[in-house]
Residue, then its C-alpha position, 0 to 999 in steps of 0.5 A: m500500499p502506498l504510504m500516502l494512502f496508508w497515511s490517509v486511511w490511518s487518519v480517517v480511521a482515527l477520526v471516526a474512532s475518536g468520534l464514535l468513542a467520544s459520543r459514547l463517553i459523553g453519553w456515559a458522563a451525562s448518565r452519571g451526572a458528570v456535567d458542567v452546569p452553566n453558572a455565572r463563572s462559566s462560558h457554557t450555555r447548556a449542561t456539558p458532559r465531561g470526559g469526552g476527550l478521553a476518547i482522543v487519548v484512547v485512540t492516540v495510545a492505540a495509534a502509538v502502539i501501532a507505530c511502535i509495532l511498525h517501527p520498533d526503533s520509535v519505542r523510546p521517543v513515543a514512550g517519552m511522549l506517551l507515558p507522561a501524557i497518559v498520566i496527565a490524561g488520568v489526572s484530568w479524567i479524575d478532575d472531570i469526574r470529581s474536582l482535584p485541587n489546582r496544586i495537585r493538577f499542576a504538580v502532576h503536569l510539572g512532574c510529567a513535563i520534567t519526565a518527558v524532557a528528561v527522556l526526550g531532551p529540551v527544545r534547544q533551538v527553534s528555526l525561523g526559516s530564512f531568518g535563521s534560528v534562535d538558540f535557547g542555550a542554558a534556557a532550553w530546559p526551563l523554556t521547554l518545561l514552561w511550554i509543556v506545562g503552559l500549553t497543558n494548562a491552556f487546553n485545560f482552561m479552554d476545555g471550559i469554553d464551549g467548543i474551543a478546545g475541540i476546535t483548537a485540537a482539530a486544527a492542530g491535528a490537521a496541521l500535524a497531519a498535513a505536515a506528516a503527509s507532506g513528509m510522506v509525499w517526499v518519502e513516497d517519491l523514494d518508492l518505499q512501501v509499507 
């Protein structure tokens, strides 16, 4: 099967699986009263079930396992990203079902970020294309940790606003899929087959 077709099928299967599983989780959460009810501080316009994002986590873990089976040399970097993400997802799930104090969530986010950076290394440099690049030097570790923890908390905050976390995740996922697909086109030109 050509790589582009394989990539396209994989993406569609992941999208459909996430949607179906999310709808089941939303129904499950609603039936158990795990909902955000609109109040003066929330942006929700109607009662919104919690925990649907767990579907994306499950599909991502399944895709990562498949990727590791297809490419055994990717186990270490995938595990470095995936295991901390699973811990964060678990804490977020618990927080969705029964609220956790901010300090516990923050401690878990920071611990998982430290673990990911320890396994994968920090972002040491950012390319600005034809403008050159920015080398972070000694600030690489703290800036990478700040980015991971900040983005995790930003998504947690956006999750309280109707639709914004899902739209942002879909846009980011589409951008990553396009970037990966453009890389696949280049690899496919080499006549490699999966």
